[in-house]
C-alpha positions in Angstrom: 34.3 -4.4 6.2 34.4 -3.3 9.8 31.3 -3.8 11.9 29.1 -0.9 12.6 29.6 0.5 16.0 26.8 2.1 18.0 24.0 1.4 15.5 21.2 -1.0 16.2 19.9 -3.0 13.2 17.2 -1.0 11.3 13.7 -2.4 11.7 11.0 -1.8 9.2 8.0 0.1 10.4 4.9 -2.1 10.4 2.9 -1.8 7.3 -0.8 -1.4 8.0 -3.3 -3.1 5.8 -5.8 -0.9 4.0 -9.3 -0.8 5.5 -12.3 -2.3 3.8 -13.7 1.2 3.3 -10.4 2.4 1.6 -10.4 -0.6 -0.7 -14.1 -0.1 -1.5 -13.6 3.5 -2.4 -10.6 2.8 -4.6 -12.2 -0.1 -6.3 -15.3 2.0 -7.1 -13.1 4.7 -8.6 -11.2 2.2 -10.7 -14.5 0.6 -11.8 -15.8 4.1 -12.9 -12.6 4.9 -14.7 -12.9 1.6 -16.6 -16.4 2.5 -17.8 -18.4 0.6 -15.2 -18.1 -2.9 -16.6 -20.3 -5.6 -15.1 -19.2 -8.8 -13.5 -15.6 -7.7 -12.7 -16.0 -6.8 -9.0 -13.3 -9.1 -7.8 -10.8 -7.8 -10.3 -11.3 -4.2 -9.2 -11.3 -5.1 -5.5 -8.0 -6.9 -5.9 -6.5 -4.1 -8.0 -7.6 -1.5 -5.4 -6.2 -3.5 -2.5 -2.8 -4.0 -4.3 -2.6 -0.3 -5.2 -3.2 0.7 -1.6 -0.6 -1.7 -0.3 1.9 -0.4 -2.8 1.2 3.2 -1.8 1.9 2.4 1.8 5.3 0.9 0.9 6.3 3.9 -1.2 5.0 6.5 1.3 7.8 9.1 1.7 7.1 9.2 5.4 8.6 5.7 5.7 12.2 6.8 4.8 15.1 5.6 7.0 15.4 9.2 8.5 11.8 9.1 9.6 12.0 5.6 11.3 
């Protein structure tokens, strides 16, 4: 395969971490949707944080054309 001419290697745009406020709001929404169970705060916090991180990676604004 011939080398690419005139193209720099593509760099990923930095992924920003969700803010504490964003995580808190998402966790609260997930907790409400689950029927407001007690004693599972960490579970909802972690789920919210993961969802927000995954959303950032799948954001359509992060396509190669937009970089």
